[in-house]
C-alpha positions in Angstrom: 7.4 -102.2 -36.5 5.7 -105.8 -37.6 7.2 -108.6 -36.7 6.9 -109.7 -40.6 9.8 -107.0 -40.9 12.0 -108.1 -38.1 11.4 -112.0 -39.2 12.5 -110.8 -43.0 15.7 -108.8 -41.3 16.8 -111.9 -39.5 17.1 -113.9 -42.7 19.3 -110.8 -44.1 21.4 -111.2 -41.5 22.6 -114.9 -42.3 22.6 -113.8 -46.8 24.4 -110.8 -45.7 27.2 -112.7 -44.1 26.4 -111.4 -40.4 27.8 -114.3 -37.9 29.5 -114.6 -35.1 32.5 -113.7 -34.5 35.9 -115.3 -33.9 37.3 -115.2 -30.5 38.1 -111.7 -30.2 42.3 -110.8 -29.9 41.9 -108.5 -26.9 39.1 -108.6 -23.9 37.6 -106.1 -21.9 39.5 -105.5 -18.1 38.1 -104.7 -15.0 39.7 -101.7 -14.5 37.8 -99.9 -17.7 41.1 -100.7 -20.5 41.4 -103.6 -23.0 43.9 -106.2 -22.5 45.6 -108.5 -25.1 47.1 -111.7 -23.4 49.6 -113.0 -26.3 49.9 -116.6 -27.2 52.8 -118.2 -27.9 54.2 -118.3 -32.0 52.1 -115.3 -32.7 53.2 -113.0 -34.5 50.9 -110.0 -34.6 51.3 -106.4 -34.9 48.7 -103.0 -35.0 49.0 -99.4 -34.8 47.2 -97.3 -33.2 46.9 -93.1 -32.6 47.1 -90.9 -29.9 47.2 -87.4 -29.6 47.6 -84.2 -27.5 47.5 -80.4 -28.2 51.1 -80.0 -29.7 51.4 -83.6 -31.0 50.2 -86.9 -32.4 51.9 -90.6 -32.1 50.9 -93.2 -34.5 52.3 -96.3 -32.7 53.0 -99.5 -34.0 53.2 -102.5 -31.9 53.4 -106.0 -31.5 55.4 -109.3 -31.4 57.6 -110.4 -34.5 58.9 -114.0 -35.3 60.4 -114.1 -32.4 58.2 -112.9 -30.1 60.0 -109.9 -29.3 58.6 -106.3 -29.0 58.2 -104.8 -32.2 57.8 -101.1 -31.6 57.7 -98.4 -34.1 56.7 -94.6 -33.5 55.8 -91.9 -36.1 55.1 -88.6 -34.3 53.7 -85.8 -35.9 53.9 -81.9 -34.7 51.0 -79.7 -36.1 52.2 -76.5 -35.2 55.7 -77.3 -36.4 54.9 -76.4 -40.5 56.8 -77.4 -43.1 57.0 -76.1 -46.6 54.7 -76.0 -49.0 52.5 -75.0 -46.2 49.7 -77.2 -47.4 47.1 -79.9 -45.9 49.7 -82.1 -45.0 52.7 -80.0 -44.0 53.0 -81.2 -40.1 56.6 -82.2 -38.8 56.5 -85.7 -38.8 59.4 -88.3 -37.3 59.9 -91.9 -37.3 61.9 -93.7 -35.1 62.5 -97.4 -35.6 63.6 -98.8 -32.2 67.3 -97.8 -32.8 66.5 -94.7 -30.4 65.6 -96.9 -27.3 68.8 -97.4 -25.0 70.9 -100.6 -24.6 70.6 -102.9 -21.3 72.2 -105.5 -20.4 71.6 -107.6 -17.4 74.7 -109.5 -15.8 76.7 -108.7 -19.0 74.0 -110.4 -21.4 72.0 -107.9 -23.9 68.1 -107.6 -22.8 65.7 -109.4 -24.9 62.1 -107.9 -24.4 59.4 -110.4 -24.6 55.7 -109.3 -24.3 53.0 -111.2 -22.3 50.7 -108.9 -22.8 49.6 -105.4 -24.0 47.2 -103.1 -22.4 45.1 -99.9 -24.1 43.1 -97.2 -22.6 44.6 -93.9 -24.0 47.9 -95.2 -23.0 49.7 -98.0 -24.5 50.8 -100.5 -21.8 53.4 -103.6 -22.2 54.2 -106.2 -19.8 56.8 -108.3 -20.8 59.4 -111.0 -19.2 63.0 -111.1 -20.9 65.8 -113.9 -21.3 66.8 -113.2 -17.8 65.7 -112.5 -14.2 63.8 -109.2 -15.1 60.4 -108.3 -16.1 59.6 -105.3 -17.8 56.8 -102.7 -18.2 56.7 -100.3 -20.7 54.1 -97.2 -20.8 53.7 -95.2 -24.0 51.7 -92.1 -23.7 51.6 -88.4 -25.4 51.5 -85.7 -23.2 48.4 -83.5 -22.9 49.5 -80.3 -23.7 52.9 -80.1 -24.3 55.1 -81.3 -27.7 56.3 -84.4 -26.3 56.3 -88.7 -26.3 57.4 -90.4 -23.7 58.0 -94.0 -23.0 58.3 -95.2 -19.4 60.0 -98.4 -18.6 60.5 -100.1 -15.4 62.5 -102.9 -14.7 61.9 -105.5 -11.9 64.2 -107.8 -10.7 61.9 -110.6 -10.1 64.6 -113.7 -9.9 66.1 -114.9 -6.5 69.4 -112.9 -6.5 70.7 -109.6 -7.4 70.8 -108.3 -10.5 73.9 -105.9 -12.1 72.0 -103.8 -14.7 73.5 -101.4 -17.1 70.8 -98.6 -19.3 73.1 -97.0 -21.5 72.9 -93.0 -22.0 71.7 -92.1 -25.2 70.5 -89.1 -26.8 69.6 -88.6 -30.7 69.0 -85.3 -32.1 67.4 -84.2 -35.7 67.9 -81.0 -37.1 65.7 -79.8 -40.3 66.5 -77.7 -43.0 66.1 -74.1 -41.9 64.4 -73.6 -46.0 62.0 -76.2 -45.4 60.4 -74.5 -42.3 57.6 -71.9 -41.8 59.2 -71.3 -38.8 63.2 -72.2 -40.0 65.0 -75.5 -38.1 63.5 -77.5 -36.1 65.3 -79.7 -33.4 63.8 -83.3 -32.7 65.8 -85.1 -29.8 65.3 -88.4 -28.2 66.6 -88.7 -24.6 66.9 -91.2 -22.0 66.3 -90.4 -18.4 67.7 -93.1 -15.4 70.3 -94.7 -17.5 73.4 -95.9 -15.4 74.8 -99.1 -13.9 72.5 -100.3 -10.9 72.4 -103.5 -8.9 69.1 -104.7 -8.2 68.2 -107.2 -5.1 65.1 -109.4 -5.2 61.9 -107.4 -6.0 63.7 -104.1 -6.5 62.4 -102.2 -9.5 64.1 -99.8 -11.9 62.8 -96.5 -13.5 63.8 -94.9 -16.8 62.1 -93.0 -19.5 62.7 -92.4 -23.4 61.4 -88.6 -23.9 60.8 -87.5 -27.6 60.2 -84.1 -28.3 60.8 -81.1 -31.1 60.8 -77.7 -31.3 61.9 -74.4 -33.1 65.9 -73.7 -32.8 65.1 -71.0 -31.1 62.9 -72.3 -28.2 64.6 -73.7 -25.0 64.4 -77.3 -24.8 61.9 -78.1 -22.1 62.8 -80.3 -18.8 60.1 -83.5 -18.8 59.0 -84.9 -15.7 57.4 -88.7 -17.0 55.4 -89.2 -13.9 54.0 -86.0 -13.7 53.1 -85.9 -17.6 51.3 -89.8 -17.0 49.4 -88.5 -14.1 48.1 -85.5 -16.5 47.0 -88.1 -19.1 45.4 -90.2 -16.8 43.7 -87.2 -15.5 42.9 -86.2 -18.8 41.1 -89.9 -19.3 39.1 -89.9 -16.0 37.1 -86.6 -16.8 36.0 -87.5 -19.9 34.9 -91.3 -18.3 32.9 -88.9 -15.9 30.7 -87.5 -18.7 28.0 -89.0 -20.6 28.5 -92.3 -19.6 26.3 -95.3 -21.1 24.7 -97.9 -19.4 23.7 -101.0 -20.8 23.4 -104.6 -19.9 26.4 -104.8 -22.9 29.6 -104.3 -21.5 31.7 -103.9 -24.8 29.5 -101.2 -26.2 29.7 -99.9 -23.2 33.3 -100.1 -23.5 33.2 -99.4 -26.8 31.5 -96.0 -26.1 33.8 -94.8 -23.6 37.2 -95.4 -25.7 35.1 -93.6 -28.6 34.7 -90.3 -26.5 38.8 -90.9 -25.7 39.4 -90.4 -29.5 37.1 -88.5 -30.7 38.2 -85.6 -27.7 42.3 -86.4 -27.9 42.7 -85.2 -31.1 42.3 -81.4 -30.7 45.4 -79.2 -31.3 46.1 -75.5 -30.0 47.0 -73.8 -32.8 47.6 -69.6 -33.0 44.0 -69.6 -34.4 42.6 -71.2 -31.5 41.9 -75.1 -30.4 41.1 -77.0 -33.9 39.8 -80.6 -33.8 41.6 -82.2 -36.3 41.3 -85.9 -38.0 44.8 -86.9 -37.3 45.7 -90.1 -40.0 49.0 -89.1 -40.0 48.0 -86.9 -42.7 45.3 -84.0 -41.0 46.4 -81.4 -38.3 46.3 -78.2 -37.3 43.3 -77.7 -39.7 39.3 -78.0 -40.3 36.3 -79.3 -42.6 33.4 -79.2 -43.1 32.4 -83.1 -42.6 34.8 -84.3 -40.0 34.6 -81.0 -38.0 31.2 -79.1 -39.0 29.1 -81.5 -39.5 30.5 -85.5 -37.7 32.4 -83.8 -34.2 31.0 -80.6 -33.2 27.3 -81.5 -32.6 28.6 -84.0 -30.7 30.7 -81.7 -28.3 27.5 -80.3 -26.5 26.7 -83.8 -24.9 29.6 -84.7 -23.5 30.7 -80.9 -22.4 34.2 -81.0 -23.1 35.3 -77.4 -22.5 38.3 -78.3 -25.1 35.9 -79.6 -27.6 33.1 -77.6 -27.5 35.8 -74.6 -28.0 37.0 -76.3 -31.4 33.7 -76.1 -32.1 33.2 -72.5 -32.4 36.5 -72.0 -33.5 36.1 -73.9 -36.4 32.8 -72.1 -36.9 34.2 -68.8 -36.7 37.3 -69.6 -39.0 34.4 -70.8 -41.3 32.5 -67.7 -41.0 35.3 -65.9 -41.9 35.0 -67.0 -45.4 31.2 -66.2 -46.1 31.4 -63.0 -48.9 28.0 -61.6 -50.5 28.5 -62.9 -54.4 27.9 -66.1 -52.4 31.2 -67.9 -53.4 31.2 -71.3 -51.4 33.2 -71.7 -48.3 36.1 -73.5 -48.8 35.8 -77.5 -47.9 39.0 -76.9 -45.5 40.6 -74.1 -43.6 44.1 -75.5 -42.8 47.7 -74.7 -41.8 46.9 -73.3 -38.1 44.2 -70.9 -40.1 46.3 -69.6 -42.3 45.1 -71.4 -45.9 42.1 -73.1 -47.4 41.9 -76.1 -49.6 39.1 -76.7 -51.9 40.5 -79.0 -54.0 36.8 -80.5 -55.0 35.3 -77.9 -55.3 31.6 -77.8 -53.5 31.2 -80.7 -51.7 27.8 -79.7 -50.3 30.0 -78.3 -47.6 27.4 -75.1 -47.0 24.7 -78.2 -46.0 27.1 -79.7 -44.1 28.1 -76.6 -42.4 24.3 -75.1 -41.7 23.5 -78.6 -40.9 26.2 -79.2 -38.1 26.1 -75.4 -36.5 22.6 -75.5 -36.3 22.9 -78.6 -34.3 25.7 -77.5 -32.2 23.9 -73.8 -31.4 20.9 -75.9 -30.2 23.0 -78.8 -28.2 24.8 -75.7 -26.6 22.1 -74.5 -24.3 23.4 -71.0 -24.8 21.5 -68.1 -26.7 25.0 -65.9 -27.1 26.7 -69.0 -29.0 23.2 -69.3 -30.9 23.3 -65.6 -31.7 26.8 -65.9 -33.0 26.2 -68.7 -35.6 22.8 -67.6 -36.5 24.5 -65.6 -39.5 27.0 -68.2 -40.5 23.7 -70.7 -40.8 21.5 -68.4 -42.5 24.6 -67.8 -45.6 25.1 -71.1 -45.9 21.2 -71.8 -46.2 21.1 -68.6 -48.5 23.7 -70.2 -50.7 22.0 -73.7 -51.3 18.8 -71.7 -52.0 20.6 -70.0 -55.0 22.1 -73.6 -56.1 18.9 -74.8 -56.0 17.4 -76.4 -59.7 13.7 -76.0 -60.6 13.1 -79.1 -59.1 14.4 -77.8 -56.1 17.3 -80.2 -56.0 20.6 -78.7 -54.5 23.5 -79.1 -56.9 26.9 -79.2 -55.9 30.1 -80.8 -57.3 30.9 -83.8 -55.6 30.2 -84.9 -51.7 32.3 -85.7 -48.9 34.2 -88.6 -51.2 35.5 -85.7 -53.2 35.0 -87.6 -56.6 36.2 -91.1 -55.4 32.9 -92.4 -56.4 30.5 -91.0 -58.7 28.1 -88.4 -57.0 26.9 -86.6 -60.5 25.7 -83.6 -60.4 23.4 -83.5 -57.7 24.1 -86.2 -54.4 21.7 -87.4 -52.1 23.6 -86.4 -49.6 24.1 -82.9 -49.8 20.0 -82.6 -50.0 19.5 -85.1 -47.0 21.9 -82.7 -45.0 20.5 -79.7 -46.3 17.1 -81.1 -45.0 18.1 -81.6 -41.8 20.1 -78.2 -41.9 16.4 -76.4 -42.4 14.5 -78.4 -40.0 17.5 -77.5 -36.9 17.5 -73.9 -38.0 14.0 -73.5 -38.0 14.6 -74.8 -34.3 17.5 -72.1 -33.6 15.3 -68.9 -35.3 12.4 -69.9 -33.0 14.8 -70.1 -30.0 16.2 -66.4 -31.0 12.4 -65.2 -31.7 12.7 -64.7 -35.6 9.2 -66.8 -36.2 9.3 -65.7 -39.7 12.5 -67.4 -40.5 11.4 -70.1 -38.3 8.4 -70.8 -40.8 10.2 -69.9 -43.6 12.8 -72.9 -43.2 10.1 -75.7 -41.6 8.5 -74.5 -45.6 11.7 -75.4 -47.0 12.1 -78.2 -44.9 9.0 -79.6 -45.8 9.6 -78.7 -49.5 12.7 -80.7 -49.5 11.3 -83.7 -48.1 8.9 -84.0 -51.4 11.6 -83.0 -53.7 14.0 -85.8 -52.3 11.1 -88.5 -52.6 10.2 -87.3 -56.2 13.8 -87.2 -57.5 16.0 -89.6 -55.3 13.3 -92.4 -54.6 13.9 -94.9 -57.0 14.0 -98.6 -57.5 17.9 -99.7 -57.4 19.0 -103.4 -57.8 15.5 -104.8 -56.5 14.9 -102.1 -53.5 12.5 -98.9 -53.6 15.2 -97.6 -51.8 16.9 -94.2 -53.1 19.6 -93.4 -56.1 22.5 -91.4 -54.9 22.2 -89.3 -58.1 20.6 -89.5 -61.1 22.4 -91.8 -62.9 23.3 -93.7 -60.1 22.1 -98.2 -60.8 23.6 -99.8 -57.8 22.9 -99.1 -53.9 25.7 -96.3 -52.1 26.2 -96.6 -48.6 24.7 -93.2 -48.4 21.0 -94.3 -48.8 21.0 -94.0 -44.8 20.9 -90.4 -44.6 17.2 -89.9 -45.1 16.3 -92.7 -41.6 19.2 -90.0 -39.9 16.9 -86.9 -40.7 13.7 -89.0 -40.3 12.5 -89.3 -43.6 11.0 -92.5 -43.4 8.9 -93.1 -46.5 11.2 -95.6 -47.8 12.3 -96.8 -44.5 11.5 -100.9 -44.8 13.0 -101.0 -48.1 16.2 -98.8 -47.4 16.7 -100.7 -44.4 16.9 -103.7 -46.2 18.9 -102.3 -48.9 21.4 -101.3 -46.1 21.5 -104.9 -44.7 21.7 -107.0 -47.4 24.3 -108.6 -49.1 25.0 -105.9 -51.8 26.1 -103.6 -48.9 27.1 -105.0 -45.7 30.3 -107.0 -45.2 31.8 -108.3 -42.5 33.8 -104.7 -42.0 30.7 -103.0 -42.4 28.5 -101.4 -45.2 30.7 -101.3 -48.6 30.6 -97.3 -49.7 29.2 -99.0 -52.9 27.2 -102.4 -54.1 29.5 -104.1 -56.3 32.6 -102.5 -55.2 35.2 -103.9 -51.7 36.0 -99.9 -50.2 34.4 -99.4 -47.3 34.1 -96.1 -44.9 33.6 -96.2 -41.2 31.8 -92.7 -41.6 28.8 -94.3 -43.3 28.4 -97.6 -41.4 27.9 -95.2 -38.2 25.3 -92.9 -39.7 23.6 -96.1 -41.1 23.5 -97.8 -37.5 22.4 -94.1 -36.1 19.3 -94.1 -39.1 18.6 -97.9 -38.2 18.2 -96.9 -34.6 16.3 -93.8 -35.3 14.0 -95.4 -38.0 13.0 -97.9 -35.2 14.8 -101.4 -36.4 16.0 -101.8 -33.0 16.7 -105.2 -32.4 18.0 -106.0 -35.6 20.7 -103.0 -35.5 22.0 -103.8 -32.2 23.1 -107.1 -33.5 24.8 -105.5 -36.6 26.3 -102.8 -34.0 27.0 -105.4 -31.3 29.3 -107.0 -33.8 30.8 -104.3 -35.3 31.9 -103.0 -31.9 33.1 -106.3 -30.6 35.3 -106.2 -34.2 36.5 -102.7 -33.9 37.2 -102.7 -29.9 38.5 -106.2 -29.4 39.1 -107.8 -33.0 42.2 -107.9 -35.4 42.8 -103.2 -35.1 41.7 -101.6 -32.1 40.2 -99.8 -30.0 38.7 -97.2 -32.4 36.3 -97.0 -35.2 38.5 -96.3 -38.2 38.4 -94.1 -41.4 38.6 -96.7 -44.2 39.9 -99.3 -46.1 41.8 -99.8 -48.3 42.8 -96.0 -48.2 44.4 -95.0 -45.5 44.9 -98.7 -43.8 42.2 -97.9 -41.5 43.6 -94.6 -40.0 41.8 -94.0 -36.3 40.4 -90.8 -37.7 38.8 -88.9 -34.3 35.4 -87.8 -36.0 34.7 -91.3 -37.0 34.6 -91.9 -32.6 32.5 -88.9 -32.4 30.1 -90.7 -35.4 30.3 -93.3 -33.1 28.9 -92.0 -29.3 26.4 -90.1 -32.0 24.7 -93.9 -32.8 24.2 -94.4 -29.0 22.8 -90.4 -28.5 21.1 -89.6 -31.7 20.4 -93.2 -32.3 19.5 -95.6 -29.5 18.4 -92.6 -27.1 16.8 -90.8 -30.5 17.9 -87.4 -28.9 17.2 -84.7 -31.0 17.4 -80.8 -30.3 14.7 -78.8 -30.6 15.4 -75.9 -28.6 18.5 -74.2 -26.4 16.4 -76.3 -23.6 14.4 -78.8 -25.4 15.0 -81.5 -27.4 12.6 -84.6 -28.4 14.0 -88.3 -28.4 12.5 -91.3 -28.8 14.7 -94.0 -27.0 15.2 -97.4 -28.5 15.3 -100.4 -25.6 15.9 -103.5 -27.3 14.3 -106.4 -26.7 16.7 -108.3 -24.7 17.4 -105.5 -22.5 15.4 -104.2 -19.4 17.0 -101.0 -19.0 19.7 -98.5 -20.2 20.7 -95.0 -19.2 22.9 -92.2 -20.3 24.4 -90.2 -17.5 25.6 -86.8 -17.2 24.6 -85.4 -20.7 26.3 -82.1 -20.7 23.8 -80.7 -23.3 21.2 -77.7 -23.1 23.1 -76.4 -20.6 22.4 -79.5 -17.8 23.6 -81.9 -15.9 20.8 -84.9 -17.3 20.5 -88.2 -17.1 18.4 -90.3 -19.4 17.0 -93.9 -17.9 14.8 -95.8 -19.8 13.2 -99.4 -18.0 10.8 -101.9 -18.7 7.9 -102.0 -16.9 5.5 -104.2 -18.0 4.4 -104.0 -21.6 5.4 -100.3 -21.3 8.3 -98.1 -20.7 9.4 -96.2 -17.6 11.3 -93.2 -18.8 13.1 -90.8 -16.6 15.3 -87.3 -16.4 17.2 -86.0 -14.4 18.7 -82.4 -14.2 21.9 -82.0 -11.5 20.2 -85.1 -9.5 16.4 -83.3 -9.7 13.9 -85.6 -11.6 12.3 -82.9 -14.0 10.7 -85.2 -16.3 8.9 -88.8 -16.1 6.3 -90.5 -18.5 5.3 -94.3 -18.9 5.6 -95.0 -22.9 4.6 -97.0 -25.1 8.0 -97.1 -27.1 6.5 -95.7 -30.2 5.5 -91.8 -29.6 7.9 -89.4 -29.9 9.0 -87.7 -26.7 9.4 -83.8 -25.6 11.3 -82.4 -23.0 11.3 -78.9 -22.0 14.0 -78.5 -19.5 13.6 -75.5 -16.8 15.8 -72.2 -17.3 
């Protein structure tokens, strides 16, 4: 791309409100976490979601005006279903702090005054007190049990012995049996490590508050806090060893590592198998055509996490169960551990979402059996789309993934761009399975769709020769980024300018629609991916670095969010998968083209001399991709299981094709 384009984009940066972020509230910690050192008289609260296979916890934490610890917990138990057994029917329980045991030191009530907070899949609080005792709290969910734990360590940092009293406290609630799918539920919080103790200088005492829920006829489980913490730590350490990003920008590296955690922890062990769920206090034990099939599932093969890949296979199996000979649409969501479905917005373009995600997952899995299993679902969805094409080649749908929150007309750009991408990847699946006739058919349909998208959606909107989102659309919309993501570049420069113009870009990311105040991180992350993929590397890096700094180290941390004002910026899980795909498919430009083949166009920023993505598990490999500057060219090297399998001196422009040996 020419220098004039980047000069123009630099002007847009200033006009669009891109400024250097204020000093962030949080800082990178040396051990891979992030830490907030509290300032005096700074009352502030935040919330974070943490999940395990049997529950999710939304923790609100901070300090009040008296600088005392503020801690509230909403625990969600997805497999303890309530009536009516709908999308939101997970048992939810709120704890406001009154369940914590009273602690006295030499007769004085202990006041916990935090000095810093730490995050890395756990929430850790270090605090001074109004006594000679210091306090460390560690909060986390069990990896695989319906329990949440708050460990508390008391240390005598004074020069004399302190007498400590920890009260025994058990709180138990019983739900109405008539309101539970499985009858009555028991919710309990209980204290371990209670009693009276004399702590000498430097001596420690540990206690824990254990939160759990169960069916009335299920025996209570004995939790070992130290064991559960070790399991949680091991889970994160395993994630940190695969799909490792190495760039000169430590904040982006850390943001990518954290996104892997949130994308992968939100997987629930339901009676229908492992199911990835968005979370947010509302969306559990259920799957969606956008969040799971389109957003998260194509990412999991790159990470190689067994739970993620299994949850993806389960989701496609559940969707495939709704295929029918009359080509009635697959519902948008399979809910209630697979026992029901939701299609309240009609066809949102769900078949395009499923076909696109299933084809991408099948290819990246590197597994012929998986591709064969998903092929009928992909073909069914694409045939459904054919049946909903108008004479002009445009596919109709009742809505889009925003489900009527914003107008989408009778045919929208999102559904059609996803269909384009679905045909592209489905053709590669067909080729991999030896179905050359279908592969040719799908490639022809993809090419025709590209022409039809240009003819119908290509438009001047608010002075930009970009895309209208639907026929009556007159304002810029965030999803104009989708053609860039799919490699449709006929209106590339104008679309880039429009996305980063003051009409759409704000300090919180890209607005859903020009003139509105609503933002959804999913479209911002898609835009970053499309901008990188289309070659606006240095400009996009500035925006991605700014965004990452805000989400990881700013006022609400540490993950991408769903939206604002809706949901109060919940940490929905699939958005973190989309952040990771900004790197894998945007910055590194990886596109699966076969079970052991992919294309890439890595976008090394001018200010970086090298970057690498290590232990990529897609295509049945354990692969490193390294990009280094070598004079005016770049050196790209690919290794598999430590052995170099591909290397090339590269001009930084041409698409690179990599085929791994079988």
